[in-house]
C-alpha positions in Angstrom: 10.6 39.0 -193.0 9.1 35.6 -194.0 11.3 33.8 -191.5 9.8 35.9 -188.7 6.3 35.3 -190.0 7.0 31.5 -190.1 8.3 31.5 -186.5 5.3 33.5 -185.4 2.9 31.2 -187.2 4.6 28.2 -185.6 4.1 29.8 -182.2 0.5 30.5 -182.9 -0.1 26.9 -184.1 1.5 25.6 -180.9 -0.6 27.9 -178.7 -3.8 26.8 -180.6 -2.9 23.1 -180.1 -2.3 23.7 -176.4 -5.5 25.6 -176.0 -7.4 22.8 -177.7 -5.9 20.3 -175.3 -6.8 22.4 -172.3 -10.3 22.8 -173.6 -10.6 19.1 -174.0 -9.3 18.6 -170.4 -11.7 21.2 -169.0 -14.7 19.6 -170.8 -13.8 16.2 -169.5 -13.4 17.6 -165.9 -16.7 19.5 -166.2 -18.4 16.3 -167.4 -17.0 14.3 -164.5 -18.2 16.9 -162.0 -21.6 16.9 -163.7 -21.8 13.1 -163.4 -20.8 13.1 -159.8 -22.7 16.1 -158.5 -25.2 17.1 -161.2 -28.2 15.6 -159.5 -27.3 17.5 -156.3 -27.1 20.8 -158.3 -30.4 20.2 -160.0 -32.0 19.4 -156.7 -30.6 22.5 -155.0 -31.7 24.8 -157.8 -35.2 23.2 -157.8 -35.5 23.7 -154.1 -34.3 27.3 -154.3 -36.7 28.0 -157.2 -39.6 26.4 -155.3 -38.8 28.4 -152.2 -38.8 31.7 -154.2 -42.1 30.7 -155.8 -43.6 30.0 -152.4 -42.4 33.3 -151.0 -43.6 35.3 -153.9 -46.9 33.6 -154.2 -46.1 32.1 -157.5 -45.3 35.4 -159.2 -41.9 34.2 -160.2 -43.0 30.7 -161.4 -42.3 31.4 -165.1 -38.7 32.5 -164.3 -38.2 29.7 -161.9 -39.3 27.2 -164.5 -36.8 28.5 -167.0 -34.0 28.4 -164.4 -34.8 24.8 -163.4 -35.1 23.7 -167.1 -31.9 25.5 -168.1 -30.0 24.0 -165.1 -31.1 20.5 -166.1 -30.2 21.1 -169.7 -26.8 22.3 -168.8 -26.1 19.4 -166.5 -27.3 17.0 -169.2 -25.1 18.6 -171.8 -22.0 18.5 -169.5 -22.6 14.8 -168.8 -22.7 14.2 -172.6 -19.6 16.3 -173.1 -21.3 18.9 -175.2 -21.7 22.7 -174.6 -24.8 24.8 -174.4 -24.9 27.8 -176.7 
């Protein structure tokens, strides 16, 4: 039984290593996209939030502010290669 366990453990270890590699690649790709297009995303979200604020007479300003700040924070984190949690 221990031989089966050892083989299973080896497979789990390989899978964990592969997932870690894929995670690193995804983080790098997201960072690259944020570097290339982050300002565009932030600008688009800002314009959309401002439009909603205008159409609602400012009733959604607090929500729009949070959305704009969160978008900027996420883009900044992606550029730095960190995650938001």
